[in-house]
C-alpha positions, 0 to 999 in steps of 0.5 A: 546034707547028710542030716536029711539023706536017710531020714523019713520026714512027713511034712503036713501041709506040704502042698500048701504055701509055706509047705511047698518051699520047705519041700523044695528045700528038703529035696535040695538038701538030699532028703530021699524019704519025704512024705506029703500027706494030703487031706483027702487021704489023711484027715488030721482032725480024725484020730484014726486017720492020724494013727493010719498016717503014722502006720503007713509012713513011719516017719522019724520026723514030722514038720507040722504045718497043716492049719486052717488059716485066713485073714481077719474076715475068715477068722471072724466068720469061722472062729469055732472051726478055726479053733477046733480043726487047728487044735485037734490036728496038732494035739493028735499028731503030737500024741500019736507021735509020742505013742509010736516013738517019733524022734522029733516033732517040729510044731509051727505056731503063730504070731496070733498066739501073742497077747493083743498088747504085747510090748514091741518087739515081741519076746517069747517070754511075753507069750502068756502076759495077756489074751490074744487080739479078739478077731483071731484069738480062737486060732491063736489059742488053738495053736498056742496049746501045741506049745503047752503040749510040746513042753509037757510031753518033753517034761513027762515023756522026754518027747522031742517037740520044738515050737516055732513062732513065725510072723506074717508070711508073704511071697510067691504061691501065696493065697490070693483068694479075697475071701481068705487071703492075708493083707499082702496078697489081698493088696497086690491082687486089688492093685494088679486087678484094678490096673488090668480092669481099668478101675480108678479106686481100691478099698482097704480095710481099717485105718492104716495105723497098725504095724506089721512085720512080714517074713518072706516065705523062703526065709521062713522055710530056711528058718524051720529047717535050721531049727529042725537040724540044730534046735532041740530046746524046751523054749518057743522060738520066734522066727521073722525078719525083725522089722515093722511097717504100718499098713498105710506105708505098706499100701503106699509101697505096693501101690508104687511097685504095682504102678496103680495110680488110682484112689485109695479108700479106707473103710474104717468100719472094718477092724484093724486087728492087733495094733502092732506086730514085730518080733525079737528074733535074737533067740533064733539067731543064737540057738540055730544061726538063723537071720533073714536075708531077703529085703522087704522090697525085693520080696514084694517084687518077686511076689507081685511078679509071681501073681502077674504071671499066674493071675490068669491061670 
């Protein structure tokens, strides 16, 4: 509690999915000087706006969550924008933080930075052993450059920037827009809406064979804050739940939990994405004592309940 009480903290993307939980937890920890810049006031792609943010808010710590994100479809349609916006936001936030003498910068990377065929479970040392999966490579590489910047700035300037790699997130308040949502909210929406509308089938992208690890959003928020409090290291750190499930098994579980009883049609003309994703999370436990607490089924039930409660809002 004492760690946060007098710190001036900026959370970029603090009004978003993950950011909203980090903001809640910071307030619970007694953070009194908490700032959540909005894009309408500070366009982080614009260096002048970034400089103004640092002048106006004078933070001691920045937790940089702001990102242009989406599922496979959104990544395929916007590779240039996803690359440019993400790299410019991060690079400029770090550079200006260095210029003003920021005490600590917490950079949030992405699982998409890992090579397409990384051995499972993904270890941080494998991060540079190949090219990312093609459908989200521009986004993954843009975020990966923040690790390069963080490490080089630490080496040259003594700038305290850490880099965390969360796996796929899910939970209440997620993005359920079918044009840009990730797999769990997309599946929940399909099933719940089909039940509501009396539809007898749903269509799922791909073959169902890829595996994924999913990380409950409140657990992720806790991991990030523990790292902010306790970790000042050079090396990137995976944060996740440390398990994997096939998309086929995921669909069957969501179908069971939502009560959808219709047919599942697999559209195998659509891409699967990366074949497997599962993290080695031992470094996070060793360096700052984080271990995920929320079981996958419990997290899914909370997410489904939240969507049902907000679907008509």
